[in-house]
N, C-alpha and C positions, 0 to 999 in steps of 0.2 A: 584559854588565855592566848594561845597562839592565834586563833581566829580573830580575837579582839585586836591584837597587835597588827595583823595584816590589814584589817579594816581601818584602823587608825592611820596606818602608813598610806593606804590608798586615799583616805580622806585628805590627809595633809598634802599629798602630791597633787591632788586635784585643786585644792584651795590655793596652793602657791604658784600654780601655772595656769595657762589659758585653757588647758584641756577641759572640755565639758562646758565652757562658757558660751553664753549667747553672743550673737553678733554685736549687740549693744555693749556688752562687757568687753569684748575684744576691741571695739572702737575706742572705748574709754582707756584701755591699756595702751593703744597706739598713741592716743593724745597725750597720755601721761609719760610714756617711756620711749615713744618713737617706733616707727615701722620696723627698723632693723632689729631692735631689741625684741619685739613681739615675734618676728619670724625666727630669730635665734632661739627664743624660748620654745616655740613649737618644734623646731628642728632638733634641739638638744634633747628633748624628751621623746622624740620619735612620734610626735603628734601631728605632723604636717598633713596627713590624710584627713585628720579631724577638721582641718581648715579647708582643704581642697574639695572634699565631698559635698559640703553644703553649697559651695560656689558652683560646682558642676550640676547640682540639683536645680539650679536656676533661682534659688531663693534670693529675692531682691535685697534683703539686708546683708547677706553674705557677698553679693556682687559689689555692694558699696564697700564692704570691708576689703575686698580685693583691690579696689581702686586706692584705698588708703594705704595698703601694704606695698604697692608697686615701688614707691620711692626707696624702700628699704630692701629690695630684693637683689640677690646675686643672679648669675646666669641660670643656675639650676632652678631656683625658686621662680624666676621669671617664666621659664619654660613650663613649669608645673602649673602656675596660675593661668598662663595662656591656654594650656590644654584644658583646664577646668572650665574656663570661660568659653572655649570652643564647644565643649559639651553642653554648657548652659544655653547656647543658642537654640538648641532643639526644644528646650523646655520653657524658656523665658526670653525670647529674642528682643522683646520690647525693652526690658530693663538693661540688657547687655548693650543694645544700641543707644539707649538714653545715656548710659554711663560712659561708653567708649566711642560713640559715633563720631564725635568731633576730635578724636585723638589719633595720634600716629600709631597706636596699638591696634586699631581696628583690622587692618589687613592681616596681622599676625593672629588675631582671634578668629577671623573669618577664613579659616582654612581647615582642611582635614588633618588634624594633628595626631591621629591614631598611628601608632608605630606597628607596621606590618600586621594589620588585622586580617582575619579571614575575609575573603571577598564578600560574603553575605553580611558580615558585621559592618564592613565599610560601606556597602550599598545602603544598608538600613540607616546608618548614621547620616550619610550624605542626604538621603531622601528625607529624613526627619528634619534636618536643618534647612534644607532648601524649601520644604513645605512650610515650616514655621516662618521663615523669612518672607516667603511669597504671600502668606496670609496677613502680613502687616499692612494695614490700610491708613495708618496715621500719616497725614501729609508732612508733619514735622519730622517724622522718621524716614521719609522716603529717600532722601539723599544718602543717609547712612545705610539703609537697607540695600539700595542699589550698589553702593560701594562694596558692601559685604557679599552680595550675590556675585558681583564681578570677581571678587577675590576667590570665592568658592568655585567658580566655574573656570578658573585658570587651569 
């Protein structure tokens, strides 16, 4: 009986919050309730990493979610999203540049946002991002790529 109660509580918690939802479901929640409410929901339940991890993975749908969430962010959530997007550059620079290339956020994304990483981790991260950006050949993304590379090389 106790196991059933725990399972029911877990099911209800997931059903009433954005935890475990797809990017499409989160976008629907943003449209229905606003970006601030969706961020507050993630934050209130301690699920912000559930939002940041798929953004950092470079998943295109979650990068789109990040853009929809920015209008509702506070300083801390803004920093967290920028860090996730900076990490996404190594995995899916095309989508990050397509989404943010013409925005004022690009220089904040195109920087090493790791906080006091070990030197080998920092070098590996910077190398992966710079290689991923350098591999972009799409002429439409060239201006954003060049701005991003310039920001990373400062």
